[in-house]
C-alpha positions in Angstrom: 104.2 105.1 78.3 104.0 102.1 80.6 101.0 99.8 80.5 98.0 101.0 82.5 94.6 99.3 83.3 91.6 101.2 84.6 88.9 99.8 86.8 85.8 101.6 88.2 82.6 100.6 90.0 81.5 104.2 90.6 80.9 107.3 88.5 81.2 109.6 91.5 83.6 112.4 91.0 85.8 113.6 93.9 87.7 116.9 94.7 90.4 114.8 96.3 93.6 114.2 94.4 95.2 110.9 93.5 96.6 108.4 96.0 99.6 106.7 94.3 100.7 103.5 96.0 104.0 102.2 94.7 104.9 98.6 95.5 101.5 96.9 95.7 101.6 93.2 96.6 98.9 91.0 98.2 99.5 92.2 101.7 100.5 95.8 102.9 100.4 97.6 99.6 97.0 96.2 98.7 95.6 97.1 102.1 96.9 100.6 101.9 95.3 101.0 98.4 92.0 99.6 99.6 92.0 102.0 102.6 92.5 105.1 100.5 89.9 103.9 98.0 87.5 103.3 100.9 88.0 106.9 102.0 87.0 108.2 98.6 90.3 108.6 96.7 91.0 107.7 93.1 93.8 105.3 93.5 96.8 104.5 91.3 98.5 101.2 92.2 102.0 100.5 90.8 104.2 97.4 90.7 106.2 95.3 88.2 103.5 92.5 87.8 100.8 94.2 85.8 98.6 91.1 85.5 98.5 90.6 89.3 98.1 94.4 89.8 95.2 94.5 87.4 93.5 91.8 89.4 93.9 93.7 92.7 92.6 96.9 91.0 89.5 95.1 89.8 88.8 93.6 93.3 89.3 96.9 95.1 87.2 98.8 92.6 84.3 96.4 93.1 84.6 96.2 96.9 85.0 99.9 97.5 83.0 101.2 94.5 86.0 103.3 93.5 88.2 104.2 90.6 91.5 102.2 90.6 94.2 102.4 88.0 96.9 99.7 87.7 100.2 100.9 86.2 103.4 98.9 85.7 106.6 100.3 87.2 110.1 99.0 87.8 111.5 101.0 90.7 115.1 100.0 89.8 114.7 101.7 86.4 114.6 105.5 86.2 113.0 105.5 82.8 110.3 103.2 83.9 109.5 105.4 86.9 109.2 108.5 84.8 107.0 106.8 82.3 104.8 105.3 85.0 104.3 108.7 86.6 103.4 110.3 83.3 100.4 108.0 83.5 99.8 108.7 87.2 99.9 112.5 86.7 97.6 112.3 83.7 94.9 111.2 86.1 95.1 114.4 88.2 97.0 115.9 91.2 98.8 113.4 93.3 97.8 114.2 96.9 99.3 111.1 98.5 102.4 109.1 97.6 103.1 105.9 99.4 106.5 104.3 98.6 106.3 100.7 99.6 108.6 99.1 97.0 110.8 96.2 98.0 113.5 94.2 96.2 111.9 90.9 95.8 115.1 89.2 94.7 116.8 89.6 98.1 117.4 86.4 100.1 115.6 86.0 103.4 118.8 84.2 104.6 122.0 86.0 105.7 124.6 86.4 102.9 128.3 86.8 103.6 129.4 90.3 102.5 132.2 89.0 100.2 129.7 86.8 98.3 127.2 89.7 97.5 127.4 90.5 93.7 127.9 94.2 93.1 124.9 94.4 90.8 122.7 92.9 93.4 123.9 95.5 96.0 123.3 98.3 93.5 119.8 97.0 92.7 118.9 96.9 96.3 120.0 100.5 96.7 118.1 101.4 93.5 114.8 99.9 94.7 114.9 101.0 98.3 116.3 104.6 97.9 116.9 105.7 94.4 113.5 104.7 93.3 112.0 106.6 96.2 114.0 109.6 95.2 112.7 109.6 91.7 109.1 109.0 92.7 109.2 111.9 95.2 110.6 114.2 92.5 107.7 113.4 90.2 105.0 114.5 92.7 106.6 117.2 94.9 106.4 120.1 92.5 102.6 119.7 92.3 102.3 119.3 96.1 104.4 122.4 96.7 102.3 124.4 94.2 99.1 123.5 96.0 100.6 123.8 99.5 99.4 120.3 100.5 100.3 116.6 100.1 101.6 113.5 101.9 104.5 111.3 101.2 104.9 108.1 103.2 107.9 105.8 103.0 107.8 102.2 104.2 110.9 101.1 106.2 111.6 98.2 108.5 113.8 97.2 111.4 116.7 97.2 109.0 116.2 101.0 108.7 117.6 101.4 112.2 120.2 98.6 112.8 122.9 97.0 110.7 122.5 93.2 110.7 124.9 90.4 110.0 124.3 89.1 106.5 121.9 91.8 105.3 124.1 94.5 104.0 122.0 95.0 100.9 118.8 95.5 102.7 120.2 97.6 105.5 122.1 100.0 103.3 119.1 100.6 101.1 116.7 101.1 104.1 119.2 103.4 105.9 119.3 105.6 102.8 115.5 105.7 102.5 115.3 106.8 106.1 117.8 109.6 105.5 115.9 110.7 102.4 112.7 110.8 104.4 114.2 113.0 107.1 115.8 115.4 104.5 112.5 115.8 102.6 110.6 116.4 105.8 112.9 119.2 106.8 112.7 120.8 103.4 109.1 120.4 102.4 107.0 120.2 105.6 107.2 124.1 106.0 105.7 124.2 102.5 102.7 122.1 103.4 103.9 118.6 102.5 103.8 116.0 105.2 106.7 113.4 104.9 106.8 110.5 107.2 108.7 107.2 107.6 106.9 104.1 108.8 109.0 101.4 110.3 107.4 98.0 110.1 109.1 96.0 112.8 107.7 92.6 112.2 106.4 90.2 109.6 103.2 91.1 107.7 100.6 88.4 107.4 97.3 88.3 105.5 94.3 90.5 106.6 92.3 89.0 109.4 88.9 90.3 108.3 87.3 90.3 104.8 87.0 94.0 104.4 87.7 97.5 105.8 84.0 97.8 106.8 84.4 95.0 109.4 87.3 96.6 111.2 86.3 97.5 114.8 85.7 101.1 115.6 88.3 103.1 117.6 88.2 102.0 121.2 86.6 98.6 120.5 88.4 95.4 121.5 89.9 93.2 118.8 90.6 90.0 120.7 93.3 88.2 118.8 95.1 90.9 116.8 98.8 90.0 116.6 98.4 86.8 118.7 100.3 84.8 116.1 103.1 87.4 115.9 102.1 88.5 112.4 101.0 92.0 111.6 97.6 92.6 110.0 98.1 94.7 106.9 94.6 96.3 107.2 95.6 97.5 110.7 98.9 98.9 109.3 96.9 100.6 106.6 94.9 102.4 109.3 98.2 104.0 110.5 99.1 105.2 107.0 95.6 106.8 106.8 96.1 108.4 110.2 99.4 109.9 109.1 97.8 111.4 106.0 95.0 113.0 108.0 97.0 114.4 110.9 96.7 118.1 111.7 99.7 119.9 110.4 100.3 121.4 113.9 101.3 117.9 115.1 102.8 115.9 112.2 104.6 112.6 112.8 107.9 112.3 111.0 108.6 108.7 112.0 106.6 105.9 113.6 107.4 102.3 114.4 104.8 99.6 114.4 105.2 96.1 115.8 102.9 93.2 116.9 102.1 92.6 120.6 103.5 89.0 120.3 106.8 88.3 118.6 106.6 86.0 115.6 108.0 82.5 116.1 109.4 80.4 113.2 108.8 77.1 115.1 
């Protein structure tokens, strides 16, 4: 079984299931994990870097007085995914799966198609779509059995439009979007909410120290998005909103973007 670290600052038990967040870095993934911990969930956070992941888990556990488990996963490796979810499922019923994994080896600069190595293209597809397929397969039987659950996939602007020099990214994200739509059609009638979140912009660092300082609904936040970067804590609020939607009005796809476009100069 893959390595797992446990952190807890609370002995409180909960009737809620597990929120499993796959692809947890210092920005969006961490903010999503913190939001679900703040709302009383036991959280499993998964990524390749267990040392960094364990640090996040300890921080979130202390800040939110929650139980947080750090589990190593390589989303390009089927065996790693299965072993990681053996650990996740040993914690209890997975009520929420957020698939936020990204291929960190992809270049931010355009790459000519004829210069893309086949193994690099295959890895991008594996991380973006095949990994999502395997993770969903691990949790869907339990969700269907209980008649409830939420699966949220993170996409981006490359999910919608092919772009010059980004064949690897676009093809993987196109496939993820298709998977999301197929699962929604098949499993939403069985009580499982499946949604695709398009992040149309660059994600920055959180603008406030904690979830508790976030303005209430209807309050003004004066400078949100003024620099063109998206606040991961604000994005995490949308993931929570999708999870808590009434099943008579479920969102299948939503796109999010800052009010001011990001400028590189």
